[in-house]
C-alpha positions as CSV (number, residue, x, y, z in Angstrom):
1,M,84.3,80.1,130.5
2,R,83.6,76.9,132.1
3,T,86.2,75.9,134.7
4,L,88.5,72.8,134.4
5,S,86.9,71.3,137.4
6,S,83.7,71.3,135.4
7,I,85.1,69.3,132.6
8,I,86.5,66.7,135.0
9,E,83.3,66.4,136.9
10,V,81.4,65.8,133.3
11,S,84.1,63.1,132.4
12,R,83.5,61.2,136.0
13,M,80.0,61.3,135.5
14,W,79.9,60.0,132.1
15,G,82.4,57.2,132.9
16,A,80.7,56.2,136.2
17,D,78.1,53.7,134.8
18,N,79.8,50.6,132.9
19,T,76.6,49.4,131.7
20,M,75.0,52.2,130.5
21,Q,72.4,51.8,127.7
22,G,72.6,48.2,127.8
23,M,76.1,47.9,126.6
24,K,78.6,45.2,127.5
25,P,80.6,45.9,130.4
26,G,83.6,47.7,129.9
27,F,82.4,49.8,127.0
28,G,81.1,52.7,129.3
29,P,84.4,54.6,129.9
30,V,84.5,54.6,125.9
31,V,80.9,56.0,125.5
32,G,81.7,58.4,128.6
33,A,84.5,60.0,127.2
34,L,82.9,60.8,123.8
35,P,81.0,63.7,124.9
36,L,84.3,65.4,126.2
37,L,84.8,65.8,122.6
38,G,81.8,67.8,122.0
39,L,82.4,69.9,125.2
40,L,85.6,70.7,124.5
41,S,84.6,71.8,120.9
42,T,81.9,74.0,122.4
43,L,84.6,75.5,124.8
44,A,87.3,76.0,121.9
45,G,86.2,79.6,121.1
46,C,88.9,81.5,123.1
47,T,91.8,82.9,120.6
48,V,94.5,84.5,122.6
49,G,96.9,87.0,121.0
50,P,96.4,90.4,119.4
51,D,94.2,90.7,116.3
52,F,95.7,92.4,113.4
53,K,94.8,95.9,112.3
54,R,96.4,97.8,109.3
55,P,99.0,100.0,110.9
56,E,98.8,103.9,110.3
57,A,101.5,105.1,107.8
58,A,102.4,108.5,107.0
59,I,101.6,109.6,103.4
60,A,101.3,113.0,101.6
61,K,97.6,114.3,100.5
62,E,98.9,115.3,97.0
63,W,101.8,115.1,94.9
64,R,104.3,118.2,95.0
65,T,104.2,118.3,90.9
66,Q,100.3,118.0,91.2
67,G,99.6,121.2,89.3
68,D,101.4,120.3,86.2
69,P,99.4,119.9,83.3
70,R,101.0,117.0,82.0
71,L,99.9,114.9,85.3
72,L,96.3,114.0,85.5
73,K,95.1,113.1,89.1
74,Q,91.5,112.4,88.0
75,A,92.0,109.4,86.0
76,E,93.0,105.9,87.0
77,V,96.4,104.7,86.5
78,D,96.8,102.9,82.9
79,T,96.8,99.3,83.6
80,Q,98.8,98.5,80.4
81,W,101.0,101.7,80.4
82,W,103.6,100.3,78.2
83,K,101.1,100.8,75.3
84,S,101.1,104.5,75.8
85,F,104.7,104.9,74.2
86,G,103.0,103.3,70.8
87,D,105.7,101.0,70.2
88,P,104.7,97.4,68.6
89,S,108.2,96.0,69.5
90,L,108.0,97.0,73.2
91,D,104.5,95.6,73.4
92,R,105.7,92.2,72.1
93,L,108.6,92.1,74.4
94,V,106.4,92.7,77.5
95,E,103.7,89.9,76.3
96,L,106.9,87.5,76.0
97,A,108.2,88.3,79.1
98,Y,105.1,87.5,81.0
99,R,105.1,84.3,79.4
100,Q,108.7,83.4,79.8
101,N,110.5,85.1,82.4
102,L,112.2,82.6,84.9
103,P,112.0,84.7,88.2
104,L,108.4,85.2,87.6
105,R,108.0,81.8,87.5
106,I,109.6,81.2,90.6
107,A,107.3,83.7,92.3
108,G,104.2,81.8,91.1
109,L,105.7,78.3,92.4
110,R,106.0,80.3,95.8
111,I,102.3,80.7,95.8
112,V,101.6,77.1,95.1
113,E,104.0,76.3,98.0
114,A,102.0,78.8,100.0
115,R,98.7,77.0,99.1
116,A,100.0,73.7,100.3
117,Q,101.6,75.2,103.5
118,L,98.1,76.5,104.2
119,A,96.6,73.2,103.9
120,I,99.1,71.8,106.3
121,L,98.0,74.3,108.8
122,T,94.3,73.9,108.0
123,G,94.6,70.2,108.6
124,R,96.1,70.5,112.2
125,Q,93.0,71.8,113.5
126,Y,91.4,68.2,113.2
127,P,92.8,65.1,115.0
128,Q,96.7,65.5,114.9
129,V,97.0,61.7,115.4
130,Q,95.0,59.3,113.3
131,V,97.2,56.2,112.6
132,A,96.1,52.5,112.0
133,T,98.8,49.9,113.1
134,G,99.3,46.2,112.9
135,S,101.9,43.8,114.0
136,A,102.9,40.3,114.5
137,A,105.7,39.1,116.7
138,A,107.6,36.0,117.8
139,V,108.4,36.4,121.5
140,G,110.9,34.5,123.3
141,R,111.0,35.2,127.4
142,S,114.1,34.6,129.2
143,E,114.5,31.5,131.3
144,N,116.4,33.2,134.1
145,A,114.7,36.7,134.3
146,A,111.8,37.3,136.6
147,A,109.4,38.2,134.0
148,S,109.5,34.8,132.7
149,N,107.9,33.2,136.2
150,L,104.5,34.9,135.2
151,I,101.5,32.8,135.6
152,D,98.4,32.3,133.3
153,L,95.8,33.3,135.8
154,A,93.1,32.3,133.8
155,N,94.3,28.7,133.3
156,L,96.4,28.4,136.4
157,G,99.6,27.6,134.5
158,E,102.8,29.0,133.6
159,I,102.9,31.4,130.2
160,D,104.7,29.7,127.4
161,R,108.1,31.5,127.0
162,H,108.0,31.2,123.2
163,Y,104.7,32.4,121.4
164,L,103.5,34.5,119.0
165,E,101.6,37.8,119.4
166,Y,99.2,39.5,116.9
167,Q,97.9,43.2,117.1
168,L,95.7,45.3,115.0
169,G,94.6,48.7,116.1
170,F,93.9,52.4,115.6
171,D,95.5,55.5,117.6
172,A,94.0,58.9,117.5
173,L,94.9,62.2,119.4
174,W,93.2,65.3,119.1
175,E,94.5,68.6,120.7
176,V,91.3,70.7,120.9
177,D,92.1,74.3,119.6
178,F,91.1,75.6,123.2
179,W,93.2,78.7,122.9
180,G,93.2,79.3,119.3
181,K,96.6,78.1,118.5
182,Y,95.7,76.2,115.3
183,R,93.1,78.8,114.2
184,R,95.9,81.5,114.6
185,G,98.0,79.2,112.5
186,V,95.6,79.0,109.7
187,E,95.5,83.0,110.1
188,S,99.0,83.3,109.6
189,G,99.0,80.6,106.7
190,T,96.3,82.6,105.0
191,A,98.1,86.2,105.4
192,G,101.4,84.0,104.1
193,L,99.6,82.9,101.2
194,L,98.1,86.4,100.2
195,A,101.3,87.9,100.9
196,S,102.9,85.5,98.3
197,V,100.2,86.6,95.7
198,A,101.3,90.3,96.5
199,D,104.7,89.3,95.8
200,Y,103.7,87.6,92.6
201,Q,102.1,91.1,91.8
202,S,105.3,93.0,92.6
203,S,107.5,90.6,90.4
204,L,105.0,91.4,87.5
205,V,105.6,95.4,88.2
206,S,109.1,94.9,88.3
207,L,109.3,92.9,85.2
208,T,107.5,95.0,83.2
209,A,109.3,98.1,84.3
210,E,112.8,96.5,84.0
211,V,111.8,95.1,80.2
212,A,110.8,98.8,79.3
213,R,113.7,100.4,80.8
214,T,116.0,98.1,79.2
215,Y,114.3,98.4,75.8
216,V,114.8,102.3,76.2
217,L,118.2,101.6,76.9
218,V,118.7,99.6,73.6
219,R,117.2,102.1,71.6
220,T,119.4,105.0,73.2
221,Y,122.3,103.0,72.4
222,E,121.2,102.6,68.8
223,V,120.3,106.4,68.5
224,L,123.8,107.2,70.1
225,I,125.6,104.9,67.8
226,E,123.8,106.3,64.7
227,Q,124.7,110.0,65.9
228,A,128.4,109.0,66.3
229,R,128.5,107.8,62.6
230,E,127.2,110.7,61.5
231,N,129.4,112.8,63.1
232,V,132.3,110.8,61.6
233,R,130.9,111.5,58.2
234,I,130.6,115.2,59.2
235,Q,134.3,115.3,60.6
236,E,135.5,113.3,57.8
237,E,134.6,116.0,55.5
238,G,136.2,118.7,57.8
239,F,139.5,116.8,58.0
240,R,139.4,116.7,54.1
241,I,139.0,120.2,53.9
242,A,141.8,120.7,56.2
243,E,144.3,118.3,54.4
244,S,143.5,119.9,51.2
245,R,144.3,123.4,52.7
246,F,147.4,122.3,54.0
247,T,148.4,120.3,50.8
248,N,147.7,123.6,49.2
249,G,150.0,125.7,51.6
250,A,146.9,127.6,52.8
251,T,147.3,126.5,56.4
252,S,149.6,124.6,58.8
253,E,149.7,121.1,59.6
254,L,148.3,121.8,63.1
255,D,144.7,122.2,61.3
256,M,144.8,118.9,59.8
257,T,146.3,117.1,62.9
258,Q,143.3,118.6,65.1
259,A,140.8,117.6,62.5
260,A,142.3,113.9,62.9
261,T,142.3,114.0,66.7
262,L,138.4,115.0,66.6
263,L,137.8,112.3,64.2
264,E,139.6,109.5,65.6
265,S,138.4,110.3,68.9
266,T,134.7,110.2,67.8
267,R,135.4,106.9,65.9
268,A,136.5,105.7,69.2
269,T,133.2,106.1,70.9
270,I,131.6,103.7,68.5
271,P,132.8,100.4,69.7
272,Q,132.1,101.7,73.4
273,L,128.6,102.3,72.6
274,E,128.2,99.1,70.6
275,G,129.7,97.1,73.8
276,G,126.8,98.8,75.6
277,L,124.1,98.0,73.1
278,V,125.3,94.2,73.2
279,Q,125.1,94.1,77.0
280,A,121.6,95.5,76.7
281,R,120.2,93.2,74.6
282,N,121.8,90.5,76.5
283,A,119.9,91.8,79.5
284,L,116.7,91.9,77.7
285,S,117.1,88.4,76.4
286,T,117.4,87.0,79.9
287,L,114.4,88.8,81.0
288,L,112.4,87.1,78.2
289,G,114.0,83.8,79.6
290,Q,115.7,83.3,76.8
291,P,119.4,82.7,75.4
292,T,121.7,85.7,74.3
293,G,121.1,86.9,70.9
294,A,117.5,85.7,70.9
295,V,115.9,89.2,70.8
296,E,117.4,90.4,67.6
297,A,114.7,89.5,65.6
298,L,112.2,91.3,68.1
299,L,113.9,94.6,67.8
300,A,113.5,95.1,64.0
301,G,111.8,98.3,63.2
302,P,112.6,102.1,63.6
303,K,115.6,102.7,65.9
304,R,114.1,105.5,68.0
305,I,113.6,106.2,71.8
306,P,110.2,105.6,72.6
307,L,108.0,109.0,72.8
308,A,106.2,109.5,76.1
309,P,102.6,110.5,75.9
310,A,101.6,114.3,76.6
311,T,99.8,113.4,79.6
312,V,100.2,110.7,82.4
313,A,97.8,109.7,85.2
314,V,99.0,109.6,88.4
315,G,95.9,109.4,90.8
316,M,96.4,110.4,94.4
317,P,99.1,109.4,97.1
318,A,96.7,107.4,98.8
319,E,95.9,105.0,96.2
320,I,99.5,103.6,96.3
321,L,98.4,101.6,99.6
322,R,95.7,100.1,97.2
323,R,97.7,99.7,94.2
324,R,101.4,98.9,95.0
325,P,101.6,95.2,95.7
326,D,104.6,95.5,97.8
327,V,102.7,97.8,100.2
328,R,100.3,95.1,100.4
329,S,102.9,92.3,100.7
330,A,104.5,94.2,103.8
331,E,101.1,94.5,105.4
332,L,100.3,91.0,104.7
333,F,103.6,89.8,106.2
334,A,102.8,91.8,109.4
335,A,99.5,90.3,109.6
336,A,100.9,86.7,109.4
337,Q,103.4,87.6,112.2
338,C,100.8,89.0,114.4
339,A,99.0,85.7,113.9
340,R,102.1,84.1,115.3
341,I,102.2,86.1,118.4
342,G,98.8,84.2,119.4
343,I,100.5,80.8,118.7
344,A,103.3,81.4,121.0
345,E,101.0,82.8,123.7
346,A,98.8,79.7,123.8
347,E,101.8,77.6,124.6
348,L,101.8,79.5,128.1
349,Y,98.3,77.8,128.7
350,P,97.1,74.0,129.4
351,S,96.5,72.1,126.4
352,F,93.5,69.8,126.2
353,S,93.6,66.8,124.2
354,L,91.3,63.6,123.5
355,F,93.4,60.3,123.1
356,G,92.2,57.0,122.2
357,T,93.4,53.5,121.1
358,I,91.3,50.6,120.3
359,G,92.3,47.3,118.6
360,L,92.7,43.5,118.7
361,Q,95.6,41.5,120.6
362,A,95.9,38.0,120.7
363,S,98.7,35.4,121.4
364,N,99.1,31.6,121.4
365,A,100.6,31.6,124.8
366,G,99.1,29.7,127.6
367,A,96.8,26.6,127.6
368,A,94.6,27.9,124.9
369,S,95.3,30.1,122.0
370,S,93.4,33.1,121.3
371,N,91.5,34.4,118.2
372,L,92.7,37.5,117.2
373,F,89.1,38.3,115.7
374,S,87.0,37.2,118.7
375,L,85.4,39.8,121.1
376,G,87.7,38.8,124.0
377,S,90.5,40.2,122.0
378,L,89.5,43.8,122.0
379,A,91.5,46.5,123.9
380,Y,91.0,49.9,124.3
381,S,92.1,53.0,126.0
382,V,90.4,56.6,125.8
383,G,90.1,59.6,127.6
384,P,91.0,63.3,128.2
385,R,94.6,64.8,128.9
386,I,95.9,67.8,130.3
387,V,99.2,69.5,129.7
388,F,100.1,72.3,131.3
389,P,103.9,73.5,131.2
390,F,104.3,75.6,134.2
391,L,108.1,75.2,134.8
392,N,109.0,76.6,131.6
393,Y,111.8,78.8,132.9
394,G,110.5,81.8,131.2
395,R,111.3,80.0,127.9
396,L,107.8,80.2,126.5
397,K,107.2,84.0,127.7
398,N,110.3,84.8,126.0
399,G,109.1,83.0,122.8
400,V,106.3,85.4,122.9
401,R,108.5,88.3,123.1
402,V,110.6,87.1,120.3
403,E,107.4,87.0,118.0
404,D,106.4,90.5,119.2
405,A,109.7,91.7,118.7
406,R,109.4,90.6,115.0
407,F,105.8,91.7,114.4
408,Q,107.1,95.2,115.7
409,Q,109.8,95.0,113.0
410,L,107.4,94.2,110.3
411,L,105.0,97.1,111.4
412,V,107.7,99.5,111.2
413,N,108.7,98.0,108.0
414,Y,105.6,98.6,106.4
415,R,105.4,102.2,107.3
416,N,109.1,102.4,105.6
417,T,107.6,100.9,102.6
418,V,105.1,103.4,102.4
419,L,107.5,106.1,102.9
420,K,109.8,104.7,100.3
421,A,106.8,104.3,97.8
422,G,105.9,108.0,98.1
423,Q,109.6,108.9,97.5
424,E,109.7,106.8,94.5
425,V,106.4,108.3,92.9
426,E,108.1,111.8,93.8
427,D,111.4,111.4,92.4
428,S,110.1,109.7,89.3
429,L,107.6,112.6,89.1
430,A,110.3,115.3,89.2
431,G,112.6,113.4,86.9
432,F,109.7,113.2,84.3
433,V,108.6,116.7,84.4
434,S,112.2,118.2,84.7
435,A,113.3,116.0,81.7
436,Q,110.1,117.2,79.6
437,K,110.8,120.9,80.3
438,A,114.4,120.4,79.1
439,M,113.3,118.8,75.8
440,A,112.4,121.8,74.2
441,F,115.7,123.7,74.9
442,Q,117.9,121.0,74.2
443,Q,116.4,120.5,70.7
444,A,116.7,124.1,70.3
445,A,120.6,123.8,71.2
446,V,121.0,121.2,68.7
447,K,119.6,123.3,65.7
448,A,121.7,125.9,66.9
449,A,125.0,123.5,67.0
450,Q,124.2,122.2,63.5
451,R,123.9,125.9,62.1
452,S,127.3,126.7,63.7
453,V,128.8,123.5,62.1
454,E,127.6,124.6,58.7
455,L,128.7,128.6,59.1
456,A,132.1,127.1,60.6
457,V,133.0,125.1,57.6
458,V,131.8,127.5,55.0
459,Q,134.0,130.4,56.9
460,Y,137.1,128.1,57.1
461,R,136.9,126.9,53.6
462,E,136.9,130.6,52.5
463,G,139.9,131.2,55.1
464,A,138.1,133.6,57.2
465,V,138.6,131.8,60.5
466,D,140.8,129.2,61.7
467,Y,140.1,125.4,62.3
468,Q,139.8,125.9,66.0
469,R,136.2,127.3,65.4
470,V,135.4,124.5,63.3
471,L,136.8,122.0,65.8
472,D,134.7,123.8,68.6
473,A,131.6,123.7,66.4
474,Q,131.7,120.1,65.6
475,R,132.7,119.0,69.2
476,S,129.5,120.9,70.5
477,L,127.3,119.4,67.8
478,L,128.2,115.8,69.1
479,E,127.9,116.9,72.5
480,Q,124.5,118.5,72.2
481,Q,123.1,115.6,70.0
482,N,124.1,113.2,72.9
483,N,122.4,115.3,75.5
484,L,119.3,115.5,73.4
485,A,119.2,111.5,73.2
486,Q,119.7,111.3,76.8
487,T,117.1,113.7,77.5
488,S,114.6,111.7,75.4
489,S,116.0,108.6,77.1
490,S,115.4,110.3,80.5
491,I,111.7,111.1,79.8
492,A,110.8,107.6,78.8
493,T,113.0,106.0,81.6
494,N,111.4,108.2,84.3
495,L,108.1,107.6,82.9
496,V,108.6,103.8,83.2
497,A,110.0,104.4,86.8
498,L,106.5,106.6,87.8
499,Y,104.5,103.8,86.4
500,K,106.4,101.0,88.4
501,A,106.3,103.3,91.5
502,L,102.7,103.6,91.0
503,G,102.4,99.6,91.0
504,G,101.0,99.5,87.5
505,G,101.4,96.5,85.2
506,W,100.2,93.4,87.3
507,E,96.7,93.3,86.1
508,I,97.5,91.6,82.7
509,R,97.6,88.4,84.6
510,R,94.6,88.4,86.4
511,D,92.7,85.2,86.2
512,Q,95.7,83.5,85.2
513,P,97.4,80.4,86.4
514,V,100.6,81.4,88.3
515,V,102.2,78.1,86.8
516,P,102.5,77.5,82.9
517,E,100.9,74.5,81.8
518,P,104.0,72.6,80.7
519,M,105.2,73.2,84.0
520,Q,102.0,72.0,85.6
521,A,102.3,68.8,83.4
522,E,106.0,68.5,84.8
523,M,104.9,68.7,88.5
524,E,102.0,66.3,87.9
525,Q,104.1,63.6,86.7
526,R,106.0,63.8,90.0
527,T,103.4,64.6,92.4
528,N,99.5,64.8,92.9
529,W,98.8,68.5,93.1
530,G,95.0,68.4,92.9
531,D,93.5,71.7,92.1
532,M,96.4,73.7,93.7
533,L,98.4,74.5,90.3
534,S,94.9,75.6,88.6
535,K,93.7,79.4,88.3
536,P,93.6,81.6,91.6
537,R,91.2,80.4,94.2
538,A,88.6,82.8,95.2
539,Q,90.2,84.7,98.1
540,E,93.4,84.8,95.7
541,A,91.5,86.2,92.9
542,K,90.1,89.1,95.1
543,T,93.5,89.9,96.0
544,L,94.8,89.9,92.5
545,S,92.0,92.1,91.3
546,Q,91.5,94.6,94.2
547,P,94.9,94.4,96.2
548,G,94.4,96.3,99.4
549,K,90.8,96.1,100.0
550,Q,90.7,92.8,102.0
């Protein structure tokens, strides 16, 4: 690296000849300062601060349930996994949520904000001050002040105390990116933009899973309500039998009151379940960006819990580093913070700038008024500037330490995000496999409970058993039916959680604008956005299609 004395010597040599190349005397320093621009540009290749490398993160080689025949590790994770349930209503809800969900639009707008922020950081690499100025002023000097006794040396007379002064000019200042401060800023802004893209993808994943989970909850409530109503009909028949036997003196009033107790308690569960159903539907409406009640027509069709496919593609644990947007986002935020260390470190060293002012100045003071647009009105100031904050009392060093501590936090956060991602997959796999195994046993339990009710009612009608046997059988039937519904719901919800943990669902928005066209038109009416509201740019599109490979 060339020394500072070399830079000063080159500047002195270029400014020594005021009549260089036949130019008018006085222009030599202007020309002499220009080569310094090229020299500093050549030297501005040093970039301080650490370069980011993806941190190591502990991750299992394979899933603990990998040997289960329901799980396929060779196949790619389904990018439109919700269609595996074979439920047209669910497919439609997911499609509408992508188009209308409001938090997703906010995530898209953050990408637009990051694009604009990156453009600002990119612009800082060029002359930071570029200002055209102009002024016209009426000047009146005090008769009693010392300044009023100035003499017009050119005309050997006193300067008028009252005169007009005009000025036109252009100011520029360029701090050369000698230590890479502004390059690090662009690096940080680029990582921040890609992190916002990853956050948008993560919002898509969460939205898909939440729509599917809420839809499963809606269908589960509908099944539970239908089962409760069916049990009410069964228990009403038992109550009529107990009432008839009591009326005919075949049994005591106790049987009738026990039958009434079970019947009314079952009836009481229906309003509670209906309340839960309304709340689930309201949540679904909000996910679709619609007021409550808007999803009623969309839920028409068979009221059954979505059936999970027989097999599920889960891939290998290492693939979540590529697929999961939140893992990619954690990595990119760490990369952005790593660049900020270089920005802070650059403040420790001298900064090199070129400044320049050129313009026209004139006034009507003195014996002869000046013409603003004459050559004699030309005024300029140009040259290099060096700023070295050597007495910063540790402030700048501690600024570097602050940024480094924040960077280390984000590295730890990345590793924790990877660990949590692995845990979420394992938890969902365990829940899915366990619920699948329990399903066959629970179906058998329901069949046995139904047969027990049939036998108990027949035997009670014949007087072979007391009503307690019927009561126990009917209560067991309702319990086993509810358990079956919950098991079926658990299979579906665990599968939804599994696909979310695997990072599936964001691909549907690939190559699509992150801001809907109506909102684009609304924003364009307020502000000229150029092409920032259009489809993803090349680097963003690469991140959208292949996260984790950049």
